C-alpha positions in Angstrom: 2.0 -48.1 -248.6 0.2 -48.9 -251.8 1.3 -45.7 -253.3 5.0 -46.6 -252.9 4.6 -49.6 -255.1 2.2 -48.0 -257.6 3.6 -44.4 -257.9 6.4 -45.7 -260.5 3.7 -47.0 -262.4 1.7 -44.0 -262.5 4.8 -42.1 -263.4 5.6 -44.1 -266.4 1.8 -44.0 -267.2 1.7 -40.3 -267.5 5.2 -40.3 -269.1 3.6 -42.8 -272.0 0.5 -40.7 -272.2 2.6 -37.7 -273.7 5.7 -39.2 -275.4 4.1 -39.3 -278.7 3.4 -35.5 -278.7 6.7 -34.9 -277.2 8.6 -36.8 -280.2 6.3 -35.3 -282.8 7.3 -31.8 -281.4 10.7 -32.6 -281.0 11.0 -33.9 -284.4 9.2 -30.9 -285.7 12.2 -28.7 -284.5 14.9 -31.1 -285.3 13.6 -31.3 -288.8 13.9 -27.6 -289.4 17.6 -27.6 -287.9 18.7 -30.5 -289.7 17.1 -30.2 -293.1 15.0 -33.3 -292.3 18.0 -35.9 -292.3 17.9 -36.2 -288.3 15.0 -37.5 -286.0 14.3 -38.8 -282.7 12.3 -41.6 -281.0 11.7 -41.3 -277.3 10.3 -44.2 -275.0 10.0 -44.1 -271.0 11.6 -47.5 -270.3 14.9 -48.5 -271.0 16.6 -51.8 -270.1 19.6 -51.1 -267.9 21.5 -54.5 -267.4 19.1 -57.0 -266.4 16.6 -54.3 -264.7 14.0 -52.1 -266.6 14.4 -48.3 -265.5 11.6 -45.8 -265.7 13.3 -43.0 -267.5 13.0 -41.1 -270.8 15.3 -42.5 -273.5 16.1 -40.5 -276.9 17.5 -42.5 -279.7 18.6 -40.3 -282.8 18.1 -41.5 -286.2 19.9 -39.8 -289.4 19.8 -40.4 -292.9 23.2 -40.9 -294.7 24.2 -39.4 -297.8 24.5 -43.5 -298.9 20.7 -43.9 -298.1 21.5 -45.9 -295.0 20.4 -45.0 -291.6 22.2 -44.6 -288.5 20.6 -45.1 -285.2 22.7 -44.1 -282.0 21.7 -43.1 -278.5 21.8 -39.3 -277.8 24.6 -39.4 -275.8 27.4 -40.6 -278.6 26.6 -37.9 -281.2 29.0 -35.1 -281.7 28.4 -31.8 -279.8 26.9 -29.9 -282.4 24.5 -32.6 -283.1 23.5 -33.3 -279.3 23.0 -29.2 -279.2 20.3 -29.2 -282.0 18.7 -32.6 -280.8 18.7 -31.1 -277.0 17.4 -28.0 -278.2 14.5 -29.6 -280.2 13.6 -31.6 -277.2 13.7 -28.6 -274.8 11.6 -26.8 -277.1 9.0 -29.9 -277.2 9.3 -30.2 -273.4 8.5 -26.3 -273.1 5.6 -26.3 -275.4 4.2 -29.4 -273.9 4.3 -27.7 -270.2 2.7 -24.7 -271.6 -0.2 -26.6 -273.2 -0.7 -28.6 -270.2 -0.8 -25.3 -267.8 -3.1 -23.5 -270.6 -0.4 -20.8 -270.5 1.6 -19.8 -273.6 5.0 -18.7 -273.0 5.6 -15.4 -274.7 9.4 -14.8 -273.6 12.2 -17.3 -274.6 15.8 -16.7 -273.4 18.5 -18.9 -275.1 22.1 -18.8 -273.8 25.0 -19.8 -275.9 23.0 -22.4 -278.1 25.2 -22.0 -281.0 28.3 -23.1 -279.3 29.4 -26.4 -280.9 27.2 -25.8 -284.2 29.2 -25.5 -287.7 27.7 -23.1 -290.0 25.1 -25.4 -291.4 23.9 -26.1 -287.6 23.9 -22.1 -287.3 21.8 -21.9 -290.3 19.3 -24.6 -289.0 19.3 -22.7 -285.8 18.8 -19.4 -287.7 15.6 -21.1 -289.0 14.0 -22.2 -286.0 14.9 -18.7 -284.1 12.9 -17.0 -287.3 9.9 -19.5 -286.5 10.2 -18.7 -282.8 10.1 -15.2 -283.3 6.9 -15.3 -285.0 5.3 -17.2 -282.3 7.0 -15.1 -279.1 6.8 -11.7 -277.9 10.5 -11.6 -277.1 13.3 -14.2 -278.1 16.4 -13.3 -276.3 19.7 -14.8 -277.4 22.8 -14.5 -275.6 26.2 -15.5 -277.9 29.5 -14.3 -278.1 29.9 -15.1 -282.0 29.8 -11.9 -283.9 28.9 -13.4 -287.0 25.8 -15.1 -285.5 25.0 -11.9 -283.6 24.9 -9.9 -286.9 21.7 -11.9 -288.2 19.6 -10.6 -285.3 17.3 -7.4 -285.6 18.6 -6.0 -282.2 21.7 -6.4 -280.5 22.2 -5.4 -276.8 25.8 -5.2 -275.8 26.6 -5.8 -272.1 30.0 -4.2 -271.1 31.5 -4.6 -267.7 33.5 -1.7 -266.4 34.4 -1.2 -262.4 32.3 -4.1 -261.0 29.0 -2.4 -262.9 27.5 -3.6 -266.0 26.1 -1.5 -268.7 23.4 -2.2 -271.4 23.3 -0.6 -274.9 21.2 -1.3 -277.7 22.2 -1.5 -281.1 19.3 -1.2 -283.7 19.8 -3.0 -286.9 16.5 -3.1 -288.7 
């Protein structure tokens, strides 16, 4: 059938038509989280061995203190850097999908997004969350870190006793 041969080319065309928008939005978020020292480049076709594969490839660049630039694939960065990069790309994809659906998403739930981040990474994450708070009706962040929890307006504590969970709200501001 003709479409079995043409569908991969169509998928590449679809990705190619949005990859610049996706990269720009991801870079907006990673710029906030990294203080402008990290940025990404996203492409849709990657050479694997001798074959061209149709998939997203994320290359990450970083300004070093000595003025040089380091370029590495996403997979080889540290846990905290990967976490920030993944969050930036996820937020960009979410925004792109919402735009395509003509439906803004007003609720955002983030689970353990502060894991693997050092204090500088958490500071950048707080800046992103402040920006998201202005865009969303509700931003729910699940964390076990008491220091990170303390930076939010409201805390909801979950306690498990006897097979049941109870919620209690702790207002801060």
